[in-house]
N, C-alpha and C positions, 0 to 999 in steps of 0.2 A: 504494500500500500504506500502510495506517495502522497504526503501531505504538502499543501501549499501554505506556507506561513506568511501572514500579512503583518508586517511590523507597523503598527498603527501609532499615531500621535507622537512622532519622534521629536526630541529636542534638537533644535537647529544650532549647531556650532560651526562657525565658518573660519577658515584659515586662508591667508594669502601671503605670498612672499613679496615684500616691497623692496625694490632695489635701493640700497643706501650707498651714497658716495663715501669712500673710505675716509676722506679728509673730514667730511661733515660728521661721520660717525665718531671719529676720534675727538672732534670738538664737543659733541654732545656728551660723550663719556666724561671728558674732563670737566665740563660744566656741572654734571651731576655729582662728581666727586667734590668739587668746590662747594656745592650746595650742602652736601653732607658734612663737610668740615671735619672736625675731630670726633664726631659721633661714630659709634661702632654698631649700633643697633637700636631697636626700640626698648622701652623700659623692661619688658619681660625678657629674661635670659634666653638666649638662643634664637631670638626673633630678628628678622631682617630689618634694616633701616627703611622706613617708608615715609616719603615726604609729606603725606597728608597728615601725619601725626606730628609733624615738625614745621608746620606753616608753609610748606611747599606743595600747594594743591591747585595751582593755576599755571602750570607750565605752558599751556597753549597761548597764554597772554604774553609770554616772553618772545621777543623778536626772533631769536635763534631757533625756536621750536615751532613757529607758526606754519611754516611750509610742511613740516612733518605732521602737525596736527591736521592740516588741511587734507592730507592724503588719507589719514585715518577717518576723517569725516566722510570723504568720498566712499571709502570702503563701507562705512556704516549705512550710507544710503543704498549701496548695492545689497547689503544684507537685508534691509527692509524690503527692497524689490523682490529678493529671492524668497522671502517668506510671505509674500502676498500683499504688502501694504501699497496703497495708492499714495504716491508722493504729494498729490495735490490736496490731500485730506488730513495731513499731519504736518507738524513742525518738529524739527529735530534740533535739540539744544545740547551743545557740548558743555557740560556742567562743571566737571572737575577733571584734572589730569595731574598725576604725581609720579615721581620716580620711586622705584623699589630697588635697593641695592642689598645683595645677600653675599656675605663673606662665608668662609668655610664653616660648615655645620649650622648655618643659620637657615631658618625656614619661615613660612607664613602659615599660620593656623587656619583651620577651616572656617569660612565665613561667607557671607553674601553681601550685596549692596542694596539695602532697602531704600536708599535715597534715589536710586536710578532705575531705568528700565532696560537699557542695553549697555553692556560693558565691553571693553576691549583691552588687550595687552599687546604692546609692541616690544619685541626683544631687541636689545642692542648688543648682546653677547651670547655665547653658547657655541657648542661644537655640534649640536644635534644628537649627541650621545645620551643626554639627560643626566650626566654625572653632576652638572652644576645645579641640579634641582629641577625636577619635572613640575609643570603645572598639572594639577590633578582636579578634574571636574567630577563632582560627586552626583550620582544618580538620585533624583528626588524621590523616586518610588521604585519598588522591585516587584511589579505585578506578576512577573513570570515565575517567581519562586513559589507561588500558589499557596503555600503554608507560610503565613507571616512570620518573619524572623528566621526561617529555615536556612537561608543562604549564608547567614553570618555565624551559624553554629559550627561546632567542631565535629568532623566526621560525618557531615551530612551527605545526602545522596546526589547533590548537584555538582557537576563537574566544575572544578576550579577554573575561573577565567572564561567560562562559556559566554560568547558574545550576547546571548539573549538573557543572561542572568548576571551581567557585569554590574558592579556597584560603583565603578569609577572608570574614567578614561584619562590617560596620561599623555602629555605633549612635551617634547624636548625642545628647549629654547635654541635658537640660532639667530644671528643678526638679520634683521629685516622681517622676521616672521611675525605676522599679525594674526591674532585670534579674537573673534567676536562671539559673544554668547549672552543669553538673557541674564540680567543682573540678579534675578532671584535665585539663580543656580549656585549652590554651594561650591566653593572651590578652595584650594589650598596650594601651597608650594612645598615640595619635599626638600629635605635638607641638602645644602650644597656639599657634595662629597669630594670636591676637588680643592685641596688646601691652597692651590696656586691660582685659583680662578675667582673672579668677582662676577656674580650673576647680576646683570643690569637690565632693567625693563622700565617701561612707562605705562601706567594704567590710565584708562579713560572711562568716564561715566557720561552717559547720554540720557536725556529725558525727552519723552514725547509729549507734546501738547497739541491742542487744536491749532490750526493756522490763525494768523492775526485777522484774516479776512473772513467775514461771515459769522454766523452764530455757532458757538461750539456745541458739539453733541454732548449728551449727558455723561458719557463714559470717558471723555477726555477732559483734562484740565484746560481751562481757557488759556490762551496765549499770555505770557507774562506781561505784555503791554497793558493788559486789563487788570493786573493785580495792584493792590494797594496795601502797604504795610499798615497794620493797625496797632497803635500804641495807646497806652493808658495815660 
């Protein structure tokens, strides 16, 4: 008997390789190191240094990163096209962008971005081996395990790493690799296992609203031009 499996309701994760000029890349890396300064990581031991926790969360506003951010914005629009959005009926806002620098044995814990709708990571370093620390995207649900919790138990009957019962997907960094994914998706970064390597990336958060023109639909926030801060 031959079964036809229908993989329904997939999570859309996109990757694209952006060409980076070697001189520009070297300049970006030096700028990020200068921004980090003497810091070695975030307050929690073993955690990578992340700019958003250190006042560096608007890289796209800096002149040297505007071109790079523009290419990420272009990729974000292509992502929206690919998952069925009508460009004329949404506005895309680049909300935040920040560097993440991971030295040997540093990681980023599992988290998601509740402030955003679409997130992206652009890598400025890496060999493609994953030794410097893989990006790990975590499955929100495990519907194919059938018995809740079965896949995470010890000695269970489900084959380890089966693609229809996987609980995560790993991506190895390399310069110019851009990945885009829904901001609600939990993700983490595995420890940098190369004592000689610095793992460098820039994260981006996007928000979707209704366009500035016309009346906003109920399910989308109005365009920020209509917002007013309310103070007591």
